[in-house]
C-alpha positions as CSV (number, residue, x, y, z in Angstrom):
1,X,-0.8,-21.4,7.8
2,X,0.0,-17.9,9.3
3,X,0.1,-15.5,6.6
4,X,1.4,-12.0,6.6
5,X,-0.3,-8.7,5.7
6,X,1.9,-6.3,3.6
7,X,1.1,-2.7,3.1
8,X,2.9,-1.2,0.1
9,X,2.8,2.7,-0.2
10,X,4.6,5.4,-2.4
11,X,5.3,8.5,-0.5
12,X,6.8,11.7,-0.9
13,X,9.6,13.0,1.5
14,X,7.1,14.8,3.6
15,X,5.0,11.6,3.8
16,X,2.2,12.3,1.2
17,X,0.9,8.9,-0.4
18,X,-2.1,10.5,-2.2
19,X,-2.4,9.7,-6.0
20,X,1.2,8.9,-7.1
21,X,0.1,7.2,-10.1
22,X,-1.8,9.6,-12.2
23,X,-3.9,13.1,-12.3
24,X,-7.4,11.2,-12.0
25,X,-6.3,8.7,-9.2
26,X,-7.3,10.7,-6.2
27,X,-8.2,14.3,-6.6
28,X,-9.9,14.6,-3.3
29,X,-9.5,18.0,-1.5
30,X,-8.5,19.5,-5.0
31,X,-5.1,17.6,-4.8
32,X,-3.2,19.0,-7.8
33,X,-0.2,16.8,-8.0
34,X,-1.4,13.3,-9.0
35,X,1.1,11.3,-10.9
36,X,3.9,12.8,-8.8
37,X,6.0,9.3,-9.2
38,X,6.2,9.3,-12.9
39,X,9.4,11.5,-13.2
40,X,11.4,9.0,-11.2
41,X,11.7,5.6,-13.2
42,X,14.0,3.4,-11.3
43,X,14.9,-0.2,-12.4
44,X,16.2,-1.4,-9.0
45,X,13.2,-0.2,-7.2
46,X,10.9,-1.5,-9.8
47,X,12.5,-5.0,-9.5
48,X,11.7,-4.8,-5.7
49,X,8.2,-3.8,-6.5
50,X,7.9,-6.6,-9.1
51,X,9.1,-9.3,-6.7
52,X,6.5,-8.5,-4.1
53,X,3.8,-8.7,-6.9
54,X,5.2,-12.1,-7.9
55,X,5.1,-13.3,-4.3
56,X,1.7,-12.3,-3.3
57,X,-1.3,-14.7,-3.3
58,X,-4.1,-12.2,-2.5
59,X,-5.0,-8.6,-3.0
60,X,-6.6,-6.5,-0.1
61,X,-7.7,-2.9,-1.4
62,X,-9.8,-0.1,-0.4
63,X,-12.8,1.0,-2.5
64,X,-11.1,3.7,-4.5
65,X,-8.1,1.5,-5.3
66,X,-10.2,-1.3,-6.2
67,X,-12.2,0.6,-8.7
68,X,-9.3,1.9,-10.4
69,X,-7.6,-1.6,-10.5
70,X,-10.6,-3.3,-11.7
71,X,-11.1,-0.7,-14.5
72,X,-7.5,-0.9,-15.8
73,X,-5.7,-4.5,-15.2
74,X,-8.3,-6.9,-16.6
75,X,-7.5,-5.0,-19.9
76,X,-3.8,-5.1,-19.4
77,X,-2.9,-8.9,-19.3
78,X,-0.7,-8.5,-22.3
79,X,2.2,-6.1,-23.4
80,X,4.7,-4.5,-20.9
81,X,2.3,-4.7,-17.9
82,X,1.0,-8.1,-18.8
83,X,2.7,-10.0,-16.0
84,X,1.2,-7.7,-13.5
85,X,-2.3,-7.9,-15.1
86,X,-2.2,-11.6,-15.1
87,X,-1.2,-11.9,-11.5
88,X,-3.9,-9.7,-10.2
89,X,-6.6,-11.4,-12.3
90,X,-5.4,-14.6,-10.9
91,X,-5.3,-14.1,-7.2
92,X,-8.3,-13.4,-4.9
93,X,-9.0,-9.9,-4.4
94,X,-10.8,-8.6,-1.2
95,X,-12.4,-5.2,-1.0
96,X,-12.9,-3.0,2.1
97,X,-15.9,-0.9,1.8
98,X,-18.9,0.4,3.7
99,X,-20.7,0.9,0.4
100,X,-21.7,-1.6,-2.4
101,X,-18.7,-1.9,-4.9
102,X,-19.2,-3.6,-8.2
103,X,-17.5,-7.0,-7.8
104,X,-17.5,-8.0,-11.6
105,X,-13.8,-8.7,-11.5
106,X,-13.6,-12.3,-11.1
107,X,-12.1,-13.5,-7.8
108,X,-13.4,-10.5,-5.9
109,X,-15.4,-10.4,-2.6
110,X,-16.3,-7.7,-0.2
111,X,-15.1,-7.8,3.4
112,X,-17.9,-8.0,6.2
113,X,-18.4,-5.1,8.7
114,X,-16.1,-6.5,11.1
115,X,-13.0,-5.5,9.2
116,X,-10.5,-6.3,11.8
117,X,-11.7,-9.8,12.2
118,X,-11.9,-10.3,8.5
119,X,-8.3,-9.1,7.9
120,X,-7.0,-11.5,10.7
121,X,-8.8,-14.4,8.9
122,X,-7.1,-13.7,5.9
123,X,-3.8,-14.8,7.5
124,X,-5.3,-18.2,7.8
125,X,-6.2,-18.4,4.0
126,X,-3.2,-16.8,2.4
127,X,0.5,-16.6,2.8
128,X,1.0,-13.1,1.4
129,X,-1.8,-10.5,1.3
130,X,-0.8,-7.2,-0.3
131,X,-2.6,-3.7,0.3
132,X,-1.5,-1.7,-2.5
133,X,-2.2,2.0,-2.3
134,X,-5.4,2.3,-0.6
135,X,-4.3,5.0,1.7
136,X,-7.4,5.5,3.7
137,X,-7.7,1.8,4.4
138,X,-4.0,1.5,5.0
139,X,-4.2,4.2,7.7
140,X,-7.0,2.1,9.5
141,X,-4.7,-1.0,9.4
142,X,-1.7,0.9,10.6
143,X,-3.8,2.5,13.5
144,X,-5.0,-0.9,14.5
145,X,-1.6,-2.6,13.8
146,X,-3.3,-4.9,11.6
147,X,-0.2,-5.5,9.4
148,X,3.1,-7.3,9.3
149,X,5.2,-5.5,6.9
150,X,5.1,-1.7,5.9
151,X,7.0,-1.0,2.8
152,X,7.4,2.7,1.9
153,X,9.0,3.7,-1.4
154,X,10.0,7.3,-0.7
155,X,10.6,9.6,-3.6
156,X,12.7,12.8,-3.5
157,X,9.7,15.2,-3.9
158,X,8.1,17.5,-1.3
159,X,4.3,18.2,-2.1
160,X,3.5,20.2,0.9
161,X,-0.4,18.9,0.8
162,X,-2.3,15.6,0.4
163,X,-3.0,12.5,2.3
164,X,-0.3,11.5,4.4
165,X,0.8,7.9,5.5
166,X,0.6,9.0,9.1
167,X,-2.0,12.0,9.2
168,X,-2.2,14.6,11.9
169,X,-3.7,13.2,15.1
170,X,-2.2,9.6,14.2
171,X,-1.7,7.5,17.6
172,X,1.9,7.5,18.7
173,X,3.6,4.0,18.1
174,X,6.9,2.2,17.2
175,X,8.1,0.4,14.2
176,X,11.1,-1.7,13.6
177,X,13.1,-1.8,10.7
178,X,13.1,-5.3,9.0
179,X,16.0,-4.9,6.6
180,X,18.5,-2.3,5.5
181,X,17.3,0.5,3.5
182,X,17.6,0.1,-0.4
183,X,18.1,3.1,-2.7
184,X,18.1,3.8,-6.4
185,X,20.2,6.1,-8.6
186,X,17.4,8.6,-8.8
187,X,17.2,8.8,-5.0
188,X,14.1,6.6,-4.3
189,X,14.5,4.7,-1.1
190,X,12.9,1.5,0.0
191,X,12.1,1.2,3.7
192,X,10.6,-1.8,5.2
193,X,9.1,-1.9,8.7
194,X,7.1,-4.2,10.9
195,X,5.1,-3.2,14.2
196,X,6.8,-3.0,17.5
197,X,5.2,-3.0,20.9
198,X,5.6,-0.5,23.7
199,X,4.8,3.0,24.0
200,X,6.9,5.8,22.2
201,X,10.1,6.5,24.3
202,X,11.4,9.9,25.1
203,X,14.5,11.4,26.4
204,X,17.4,13.8,26.1
205,X,20.1,13.4,23.4
206,X,23.4,12.1,24.9
207,X,21.8,10.4,27.9
């Protein structure tokens, strides 16, 4: 088995991926715009997100996102979000943390200190491993090119501050578009990329 590592991120037009889901999600640095995704419900994009959730067979999360998920999804296995809650409950969950997170959510284990080796090993155990949110951890995977698919859902909002998908000082690199962009009626755009080898190329327009 050679599985794939998916990174799934919601981002603003200026690349901010911090706290899309709610005001208390990640107030680091006094971030004032938590929940900026809420004004843009989009059935088409929602269906694409749900398809990815249905296909995943493992979750790979940073500590903060894990704590949020573990505090919410086990209590939401019924009702409108029940399909998501049941899926997350059923699959193995892996946490990347230097600390000692609570692993009370059944099916959860913590990655060891060699995160790169541990992430590579997940490809031998699972077909579709999804990193959802977890922006700090996602930045590590992007920097080390420890991913197969980066899905960005880009929302028509400019935030001007917050943690970005590619922060200042990110290593130059290439990505390759895996499929045509999809867009919804409210202006949300889905972009799906894979890693690409080689240095960043420069030149003059028109050459």
